[in-house]
C-alpha positions as CSV (number, residue, x, y, z in Angstrom):
1,M,0.0,0.0,0.0
2,D,1.4,3.4,-1.1
3,R,1.1,5.6,2.0
4,H,2.3,8.7,0.0
5,N,-1.2,8.9,-1.5
6,E,-3.0,9.0,1.9
7,T,-4.4,12.3,3.1
8,V,-2.6,14.1,5.8
9,Y,-5.0,15.5,8.4
10,T,-4.3,18.5,10.7
11,I,-5.2,17.9,14.3
12,A,-5.4,20.8,16.7
13,F,-4.8,19.9,20.3
14,I,-6.5,22.6,22.4
15,I,-5.6,22.8,26.1
16,D,-6.0,25.3,28.9
17,G,-2.3,25.6,29.8
18,L,1.0,23.8,29.7
19,G,1.9,23.6,33.3
20,M,3.2,20.4,35.0
21,G,-0.2,18.7,35.6
22,G,-1.0,15.2,34.5
23,A,-3.1,16.1,31.4
24,E,-0.4,18.4,30.1
25,R,2.4,15.9,30.6
26,L,0.4,13.1,29.1
27,M,0.0,15.0,25.8
28,I,3.7,15.0,25.1
29,P,4.2,11.2,24.4
30,I,1.0,11.2,22.3
31,L,2.4,14.0,20.1
32,D,5.7,12.2,19.9
33,H,4.1,8.9,18.7
34,L,1.3,10.0,16.4
35,D,1.8,8.8,12.8
36,K,3.6,11.8,11.2
37,D,2.6,10.5,7.7
38,R,-1.1,10.7,8.5
39,F,-1.4,13.6,11.0
40,N,0.0,17.1,11.2
41,V,-0.4,18.3,14.7
42,R,-0.7,21.8,16.3
43,V,-1.0,22.7,20.0
44,C,-3.2,25.6,20.8
45,V,-2.7,26.8,24.4
46,L,-5.4,29.1,25.8
47,Q,-3.7,30.4,28.9
48,S,-0.4,30.6,30.8
49,K,-0.2,28.1,33.7
50,G,3.0,28.6,35.8
51,G,4.7,30.0,32.7
52,N,3.8,27.0,30.6
53,P,7.1,25.2,31.1
54,L,6.1,22.2,28.9
55,I,6.1,24.4,25.8
56,E,9.8,23.6,25.5
57,D,9.2,19.9,25.5
58,I,6.6,20.2,22.8
59,L,8.7,22.4,20.6
60,A,11.6,19.9,20.9
61,L,9.3,17.4,19.2
62,G,9.0,19.7,16.2
63,V,5.4,20.5,17.0
64,R,4.3,24.1,16.8
65,V,2.7,25.7,19.9
66,D,0.3,28.7,19.5
67,S,-0.7,30.8,22.5
68,M,-4.2,32.5,22.5
69,G,-3.9,34.5,25.7
70,I,-7.6,33.9,26.7
71,R,-7.7,35.0,30.3
72,R,-11.2,34.1,31.3
73,L,-14.1,32.0,30.0
74,R,-16.4,35.0,29.5
75,D,-14.0,36.7,27.1
76,L,-16.4,37.6,24.3
77,S,-13.7,37.6,21.7
78,S,-12.4,34.1,22.5
79,L,-14.8,32.1,20.2
80,S,-14.2,34.3,17.1
81,R,-10.4,34.2,17.7
82,L,-10.4,30.4,18.1
83,Q,-12.5,29.9,15.0
84,K,-10.2,32.1,13.0
85,Y,-7.2,30.1,14.2
86,L,-8.9,26.8,13.2
87,K,-9.7,28.1,9.8
88,D,-6.3,29.6,9.2
89,E,-4.6,26.3,10.1
90,Q,-7.0,24.3,8.0
91,V,-7.7,22.0,10.9
92,S,-9.3,18.6,10.2
93,L,-10.2,17.7,13.8
94,V,-10.1,19.3,17.2
95,H,-9.0,17.4,20.3
96,T,-9.7,19.3,23.6
97,Q,-8.5,18.8,27.1
98,L,-9.3,20.6,30.4
99,E,-12.2,22.9,31.2
100,F,-11.8,26.1,29.1
101,A,-10.6,24.1,26.1
102,N,-13.5,21.6,26.4
103,I,-16.0,24.5,26.4
104,L,-14.5,27.0,23.9
105,G,-12.8,24.4,21.6
106,N,-15.8,22.2,21.0
107,I,-18.2,25.2,20.4
108,S,-15.7,26.6,17.9
109,A,-15.3,23.3,16.1
110,K,-19.1,22.8,15.9
111,L,-19.6,26.3,14.5
112,L,-17.1,25.5,11.8
113,H,-18.6,22.0,11.1
114,L,-15.4,20.3,12.3
115,P,-15.3,17.0,14.1
116,S,-14.1,17.2,17.7
117,V,-13.1,14.9,20.5
118,C,-12.4,15.6,24.1
119,T,-10.4,13.8,26.9
120,V,-11.7,14.2,30.4
121,H,-8.9,13.5,32.9
122,V,-10.7,14.0,36.3
123,L,-13.5,12.7,38.4
124,P,-15.5,15.8,39.5
125,P,-15.3,16.0,43.3
126,A,-18.5,15.8,45.3
127,G,-19.7,19.2,46.7
128,G,-17.6,22.2,45.8
129,S,-18.4,25.8,45.5
130,L,-21.3,27.2,43.5
131,K,-18.8,28.7,41.0
132,N,-17.2,25.3,40.5
133,K,-20.5,23.6,40.1
134,L,-21.6,26.2,37.5
135,H,-18.3,25.7,35.5
136,Q,-18.9,21.9,35.6
137,W,-22.5,22.4,34.4
138,V,-21.3,24.6,31.5
139,E,-18.6,22.2,30.5
140,W,-20.9,19.2,30.5
141,L,-23.4,21.2,28.5
142,A,-20.8,22.0,25.9
143,L,-19.7,18.4,25.7
144,R,-23.3,17.2,25.3
145,L,-24.2,19.7,22.6
146,F,-21.0,20.3,20.7
147,C,-18.5,17.5,21.1
148,D,-18.7,14.4,18.9
149,H,-16.9,12.0,21.2
150,V,-15.7,12.1,24.8
151,I,-12.8,10.0,25.9
152,T,-12.6,9.0,29.6
153,V,-9.4,7.7,31.0
154,S,-10.9,5.0,33.2
155,E,-14.1,2.9,33.3
156,V,-15.1,4.4,36.6
157,T,-14.9,7.9,35.0
158,R,-17.0,6.7,32.0
159,R,-19.7,5.3,34.3
160,H,-19.7,8.6,36.4
161,Y,-20.2,10.7,33.2
162,I,-23.0,8.4,32.0
163,A,-24.8,8.8,35.4
164,Q,-24.1,12.5,36.0
165,S,-23.3,14.5,32.9
166,G,-26.2,13.8,30.6
167,I,-23.8,12.9,27.8
168,S,-25.1,10.0,25.6
169,P,-23.3,6.7,26.5
170,Q,-22.8,6.2,22.8
171,K,-20.5,9.3,22.8
172,L,-18.4,8.0,25.7
173,S,-15.5,5.5,25.5
174,T,-12.5,4.6,27.7
175,I,-9.0,4.9,26.4
176,Y,-6.4,4.3,29.1
177,N,-3.5,6.8,29.3
178,G,-0.3,5.4,28.1
179,I,3.4,6.1,28.9
180,D,6.6,5.8,26.9
181,L,8.2,2.7,28.4
182,D,11.5,3.4,26.7
183,R,12.1,6.3,29.1
184,F,12.3,3.7,31.9
185,R,14.1,0.9,30.0
186,R,17.0,3.2,29.4
187,L,17.7,3.7,33.1
188,E,20.1,1.7,35.2
189,P,18.3,1.3,38.6
190,S,21.4,0.5,40.6
191,L,23.2,3.6,39.4
192,E,20.1,5.9,39.9
193,R,19.6,4.5,43.4
194,V,23.1,5.7,44.3
195,A,22.8,9.1,42.5
196,V,19.4,10.0,43.9
197,R,20.3,9.2,47.4
198,E,23.5,11.2,47.1
199,E,21.6,14.2,45.7
200,F,19.2,14.2,48.7
201,R,21.7,13.0,51.3
202,V,19.7,9.8,52.0
203,P,21.9,6.9,53.2
204,L,22.4,4.2,50.6
205,D,21.0,1.5,52.8
206,A,17.9,3.5,53.8
207,N,14.3,2.8,52.7
208,L,12.9,5.4,50.4
209,L,9.1,6.0,50.1
210,T,8.1,8.4,47.3
211,T,5.1,10.4,46.3
212,I,4.9,12.4,43.1
213,A,1.9,14.7,42.8
214,V,0.7,18.2,42.5
215,L,0.5,19.4,46.2
216,R,-3.1,20.0,46.7
217,L,-5.6,18.9,49.3
218,Q,-7.2,16.2,47.2
219,K,-3.9,14.2,47.0
220,G,-4.2,13.3,50.7
221,I,-0.5,13.6,51.4
222,E,-1.1,14.7,54.9
223,Y,-2.4,11.2,55.7
224,M,0.9,9.7,54.6
225,L,2.7,12.2,56.8
226,R,0.5,11.1,59.7
227,A,1.3,7.4,58.9
228,L,5.1,8.1,58.9
229,P,5.7,7.9,62.7
230,A,4.3,4.3,62.7
231,V,6.5,3.5,59.7
232,L,9.6,4.9,61.4
233,E,8.8,3.0,64.6
234,S,9.1,-0.3,62.7
235,H,11.7,0.9,60.1
236,P,13.7,3.7,61.6
237,N,16.0,3.9,58.6
238,T,13.2,5.3,56.3
239,Y,12.9,8.6,54.4
240,Y,9.8,10.0,52.5
241,L,10.5,11.9,49.3
242,I,7.7,14.2,48.0
243,A,8.1,15.6,44.5
244,G,5.8,18.2,43.2
245,D,4.6,21.7,44.1
246,G,1.3,23.4,44.7
247,T,-0.9,25.4,47.0
248,H,-0.8,22.9,49.8
249,R,3.0,22.7,50.1
250,D,3.4,25.0,53.1
251,N,0.6,23.2,55.0
252,L,2.4,19.9,54.4
253,M,5.7,21.2,55.6
254,A,4.1,22.6,58.7
255,E,2.3,19.2,59.4
256,A,5.6,17.3,59.0
257,E,7.2,19.7,61.5
258,E,4.3,19.3,64.0
259,L,4.5,15.5,63.7
260,G,8.2,15.5,64.4
261,V,9.2,13.9,61.1
262,R,10.4,16.9,59.2
263,D,14.0,15.6,59.2
264,R,12.8,12.4,57.3
265,V,10.6,14.2,54.8
266,I,12.3,15.5,51.7
267,F,10.4,18.1,49.6
268,V,12.1,18.3,46.2
269,G,9.6,20.5,44.3
270,T,8.7,20.0,40.7
271,R,11.0,17.6,38.9
272,R,11.6,16.7,35.3
273,D,13.4,13.5,36.1
274,V,10.4,11.5,37.5
275,P,11.7,8.1,36.1
276,R,15.0,8.6,38.0
277,L,13.2,9.3,41.3
278,L,11.0,6.3,40.8
279,V,13.6,3.7,40.0
280,A,15.5,4.8,43.0
281,S,12.5,4.3,45.3
282,D,11.5,1.2,47.4
283,V,7.8,1.9,47.6
284,F,5.6,4.4,45.7
285,V,2.8,5.9,47.8
286,L,-0.3,7.7,46.5
287,P,-2.7,8.5,49.4
288,T,-5.1,10.4,47.1
289,L,-8.7,11.1,48.0
290,T,-10.0,11.2,44.4
291,E,-8.5,10.2,41.1
292,A,-9.7,9.3,37.6
293,L,-6.5,7.4,36.4
294,P,-3.2,8.6,38.0
295,T,-0.5,8.2,35.3
296,V,2.2,8.3,38.0
297,L,1.0,4.8,39.0
298,A,1.8,3.5,35.5
299,E,5.2,5.3,35.8
300,A,5.8,3.5,39.1
301,M,4.9,0.2,37.5
302,A,7.3,0.9,34.6
303,S,10.0,1.4,37.3
304,H,9.3,-2.0,38.8
305,V,8.3,-0.3,42.1
306,P,5.5,-1.7,44.3
307,I,2.6,0.7,45.1
308,V,0.6,1.6,48.1
309,A,-2.5,3.6,47.0
310,S,-6.0,4.6,48.0
311,A,-8.7,2.5,46.5
312,V,-10.5,5.4,44.9
313,G,-11.6,6.3,41.3
314,G,-9.6,4.5,38.6
315,V,-6.8,3.3,41.0
316,P,-8.2,-0.2,41.3
317,E,-8.1,-0.5,37.5
318,M,-4.3,-0.1,37.8
319,V,-3.4,-1.7,41.1
320,V,-4.4,-5.3,41.7
321,N,-4.4,-5.7,45.5
322,N,-1.5,-7.9,46.7
323,K,-0.3,-8.4,43.1
324,N,1.5,-5.1,42.2
325,G,0.7,-3.2,45.3
326,K,-1.5,-2.7,48.3
327,L,-4.8,-0.9,48.2
328,V,-5.9,1.0,51.3
329,S,-8.9,3.1,52.3
330,P,-8.6,6.9,51.7
331,A,-7.7,9.1,54.6
332,E,-6.6,6.2,56.8
333,P,-3.1,6.7,58.2
334,A,-3.1,3.3,60.0
335,E,-3.8,1.5,56.8
336,L,-1.1,3.4,55.0
337,S,1.5,2.6,57.7
338,N,0.5,-1.1,57.8
339,A,0.8,-1.4,54.0
340,C,4.2,0.4,53.9
341,N,5.5,-1.7,56.8
342,T,4.4,-4.9,55.2
343,L,6.3,-4.1,52.0
344,L,9.4,-2.8,53.8
345,D,9.4,-6.1,55.8
346,S,9.8,-8.1,52.6
347,P,12.3,-7.3,49.8
348,E,11.0,-10.5,48.0
349,M,7.4,-9.2,48.0
350,R,8.6,-5.8,46.7
351,H,10.5,-7.5,43.9
352,S,7.6,-9.8,42.8
353,M,5.1,-6.9,43.0
354,G,7.5,-4.8,40.9
355,E,7.7,-7.5,38.2
356,F,3.9,-8.0,38.1
357,G,3.5,-4.2,37.8
358,W,5.7,-4.2,34.8
359,Q,3.5,-6.8,33.1
360,I,0.4,-4.7,33.8
361,V,1.9,-1.4,32.4
362,N,3.2,-3.1,29.3
363,Q,-0.2,-4.7,28.6
364,K,-2.6,-1.9,29.5
365,F,-0.8,1.4,29.7
366,N,1.7,1.3,26.9
367,I,1.7,4.6,24.9
368,M,1.4,2.7,21.5
369,N,-1.9,1.1,22.6
370,Q,-3.3,4.6,23.4
371,V,-2.0,6.2,20.2
372,N,-3.4,3.5,18.0
373,Q,-6.9,3.8,19.5
374,L,-6.7,7.6,19.2
375,Q,-5.7,7.5,15.6
376,N,-8.5,5.1,14.8
377,L,-11.0,7.5,16.5
378,Y,-9.6,10.5,14.7
379,L,-10.1,8.8,11.3
380,E,-13.5,7.6,12.2
381,Q,-14.7,11.1,13.2
382,I,-13.1,12.8,10.2
383,H,-14.7,10.3,7.8
384,R,-18.0,10.8,9.4
385,Y,-17.8,14.4,8.4
386,G,-17.0,13.4,4.8
387,K,-13.5,14.9,5.0
């Protein structure tokens, strides 16, 4: 088959910002692995989030990034500007991610008679402010009326949207997030174990528990801090590394101080070397309170690291209890400490769980599985529009 005769379609990825959040980071391996012979990609970023640090990573792939500078949802010029952009770039399909993009991008696409798909990365939290509820209602309305297909990142998220959003079940499908496993295969764990410990002044023979997350209340990190004294009682030679930044950082540091464990908790801020930190760890801990599908768990599995995580949202779709990790109830420090102690007691269990985790990530969360499903969906929607 002569692929030179195939049409090349332009896909516009529209996203709120390019900070260090999960949705933003996940877009990069997709852009890297899309078939360049079939798809010409553009990234349209609506706002600046923390200076949009991931722009550099996308540009390094040879993908153009265009910034719109849309500061608020009610900016009356945003729709016309976005439509002009899509026309000028001769876009074939729009793929939106995050709130502003899901609203403005799908409306703009529909007004131009362009197919559009959306990826929803989060499970909406229960409760919340009136403003947040209003934004959620507007987003769901936009997806119901203007988006052709909604991708959810886990089955529990898909079921939630069917029950709560009013979006037709026929428009919803699950595509698991994928990661680039080559980033982890290239590392030498024994060397990284030494290098990471030297960098953070952790003894080479110490146990290292690690959490990588945006530091916000929903991640539940304070419950792991409260579990740490019981871990230290059983395993005194233990350190807890927290990578990430966010609005909750100062509160977490104060809590560590109050609990008397500040000297064993290492706050390292936002890092670009997540695979290095993971392969140097003994146990990965995610004490989250809500989660659609945390990609960092796939990264931990790719690092052959056993997991302790809250059994919330899509987490049980990734962690098989007592196979590649331990599932615990959310907001329960005693369960967290017991699970961590059990794993630290047994190097053999940690090794077997790490190996099982590698099998899961290779089968279910490999980037090529995700990209192949996305490409098929793109072509299906484009052909539906007769393009």
